C-alpha positions as CSV (number, residue, x, y, z in Angstrom):
1,X,8.1,-142.1,-135.3
2,X,8.2,-145.8,-135.9
3,X,7.4,-148.6,-133.5
4,X,11.2,-149.2,-132.7
5,X,11.3,-145.6,-131.6
6,X,8.3,-146.0,-129.4
7,X,9.7,-148.9,-127.4
8,X,10.2,-147.6,-123.9
9,X,12.9,-148.9,-121.6
10,X,11.7,-152.3,-120.4
11,X,13.0,-155.9,-119.8
12,X,11.1,-157.3,-122.9
13,X,11.2,-155.2,-126.1
14,X,9.6,-158.0,-128.1
15,X,6.5,-158.0,-125.8
16,X,6.4,-154.3,-125.9
17,X,6.5,-154.2,-129.7
18,X,3.9,-156.9,-130.0
19,X,1.7,-155.0,-127.5
20,X,1.9,-151.7,-129.4
21,X,1.0,-153.6,-132.6
22,X,-2.0,-155.2,-130.9
23,X,-3.1,-151.7,-129.7
24,X,-2.8,-150.4,-133.3
25,X,-4.6,-153.4,-134.7
26,X,-7.5,-153.1,-132.2
27,X,-8.0,-149.5,-133.1
28,X,-7.7,-150.0,-136.9
29,X,-10.1,-153.1,-136.7
30,X,-12.8,-150.9,-135.0
31,X,-12.4,-148.2,-137.6
32,X,-12.6,-150.8,-140.4
33,X,-15.7,-152.4,-138.9
34,X,-17.5,-148.9,-139.0
35,X,-16.3,-148.4,-142.6
36,X,-17.6,-151.9,-143.6
37,X,-21.0,-151.2,-142.0
38,X,-20.9,-147.8,-143.8
39,X,-20.3,-149.3,-147.1
40,X,-23.0,-151.9,-146.7
41,X,-25.5,-149.4,-145.7
42,X,-24.5,-147.1,-148.7
43,X,-25.0,-150.1,-151.0
44,X,-28.5,-150.7,-149.6
45,X,-29.3,-147.0,-149.8
46,X,-29.6,-146.6,-145.9
47,X,-28.2,-143.2,-145.1
48,X,-30.5,-142.4,-142.3
49,X,-28.3,-143.7,-139.5
50,X,-24.5,-144.0,-139.1
51,X,-22.5,-147.2,-138.4
52,X,-21.9,-146.3,-134.7
53,X,-25.9,-146.2,-134.3
54,X,-26.2,-149.4,-136.2
55,X,-23.8,-151.2,-134.0
56,X,-25.8,-149.8,-131.0
57,X,-29.0,-151.4,-132.4
58,X,-27.2,-154.6,-133.1
59,X,-25.7,-154.8,-129.6
60,X,-29.0,-153.9,-127.8
61,X,-30.8,-156.9,-129.7
62,X,-33.9,-158.0,-127.8
63,X,-32.9,-156.5,-124.6
64,X,-34.5,-153.5,-122.9
65,X,-31.8,-151.3,-121.2
66,X,-31.2,-147.9,-119.7
67,X,-28.7,-145.6,-121.2
68,X,-26.3,-146.3,-118.4
69,X,-26.4,-150.0,-119.1
70,X,-25.5,-149.5,-122.7
71,X,-22.0,-148.7,-121.6
72,X,-21.6,-151.0,-118.6
73,X,-22.8,-153.9,-120.8
74,X,-20.4,-153.0,-123.5
75,X,-23.3,-152.3,-126.0
76,X,-21.9,-148.8,-126.8
77,X,-18.4,-147.6,-126.9
78,X,-18.8,-143.9,-127.8
79,X,-19.0,-140.8,-125.6
80,X,-22.1,-139.2,-126.9
81,X,-24.7,-141.9,-126.0
82,X,-27.7,-139.6,-125.3
83,X,-27.3,-138.0,-128.7
84,X,-27.4,-141.3,-130.5
85,X,-30.2,-142.6,-128.4
86,X,-32.3,-139.5,-129.1
87,X,-31.7,-139.7,-132.8
88,X,-32.6,-143.5,-133.0
89,X,-35.8,-142.8,-131.0
90,X,-36.7,-139.9,-133.2
91,X,-36.1,-141.9,-136.3
92,X,-38.3,-144.8,-135.0
93,X,-35.5,-147.3,-134.5
94,X,-36.0,-147.5,-130.7
95,X,-38.8,-147.1,-128.2
96,X,-38.2,-145.4,-124.9
97,X,-40.2,-145.2,-121.7
98,X,-39.7,-144.2,-118.1
99,X,-38.8,-147.0,-115.8
100,X,-41.6,-148.2,-113.6
101,X,-39.3,-148.4,-110.6
102,X,-37.1,-145.3,-111.1
103,X,-39.0,-142.6,-112.9
104,X,-35.7,-140.7,-113.6
105,X,-34.5,-143.7,-115.6
106,X,-35.4,-144.2,-119.2
107,X,-35.4,-147.6,-120.8
108,X,-34.9,-148.3,-124.4
109,X,-35.6,-151.3,-126.8
110,X,-35.8,-151.8,-130.5
111,X,-38.7,-151.2,-132.6
112,X,-39.4,-153.4,-135.6
113,X,-37.5,-150.9,-137.8
114,X,-34.5,-151.3,-135.4
115,X,-34.9,-155.1,-135.6
116,X,-34.7,-154.9,-139.3
117,X,-31.3,-153.0,-139.1
118,X,-30.1,-155.6,-136.6
119,X,-31.1,-158.3,-138.9
120,X,-29.0,-156.7,-141.8
121,X,-26.0,-156.5,-139.6
122,X,-26.5,-160.0,-138.4
123,X,-26.5,-161.2,-142.1
124,X,-23.5,-159.1,-143.0
125,X,-21.6,-160.5,-140.1
126,X,-22.6,-164.1,-141.0
127,X,-21.3,-163.5,-144.5
128,X,-18.1,-162.3,-143.1
129,X,-17.7,-165.3,-140.9
130,X,-18.4,-167.6,-143.7
131,X,-15.9,-165.8,-146.0
132,X,-13.2,-166.0,-143.4
133,X,-13.9,-169.8,-142.9
134,X,-14.2,-170.6,-146.7
135,X,-10.8,-168.7,-147.4
136,X,-9.1,-170.6,-144.5
137,X,-8.2,-167.4,-142.8
138,X,-9.5,-168.4,-139.4
139,X,-11.5,-171.4,-138.0
140,X,-13.6,-171.6,-134.9
141,X,-10.6,-172.5,-132.7
142,X,-8.5,-169.6,-134.1
143,X,-11.4,-167.2,-133.4
144,X,-11.7,-168.6,-129.8
145,X,-8.1,-168.2,-129.2
146,X,-8.1,-164.5,-130.4
147,X,-11.2,-163.9,-128.2
148,X,-9.6,-165.5,-125.1
149,X,-6.5,-163.3,-125.6
150,X,-8.5,-160.2,-126.1
151,X,-10.7,-161.1,-123.0
152,X,-7.6,-161.4,-120.9
153,X,-6.4,-158.0,-122.1
154,X,-9.8,-156.5,-121.4
155,X,-9.7,-157.8,-117.7
156,X,-6.2,-156.5,-117.4
157,X,-7.1,-153.0,-118.6
158,X,-10.2,-153.0,-116.4
159,X,-8.1,-153.9,-113.3
160,X,-5.8,-151.0,-114.3
161,X,-8.6,-148.6,-114.3
162,X,-10.0,-149.7,-111.0
163,X,-6.4,-149.7,-109.6
164,X,-5.9,-146.0,-110.5
165,X,-9.1,-144.9,-108.6
């Protein structure tokens, strides 16, 4: 089924087609990002962790958070956060300890090993940003425009979820 076939009844088919293309692009971009990270890690001989776990380390950064905060702060997009956290702790990329305030809650933060992975990803992303600029594919204003549009879409979807419940 092509995009034309997927257009539902509506008053603005051009908007619908554009929206469907945006949804497909967002999904493909996320998958491509994971592939880019995987390729970089394979090039460096790092096969101990997967791209999802590497992104988790990158997003946590210097923060100390609970498992629940990983999702609410947008650091982790997957469904099996406890598995990935346990693996990262077991492999020495994260420290974990019980919260002083709520003993049921476990807090995590990066170890030096985790910070090294974060630095690798930071360098990779910096190279990508430089490459995009050097090739004239996007400039800071263009990136900001894209980000603003995506933030608006994120707010809209968030409102839809809250409206349902």
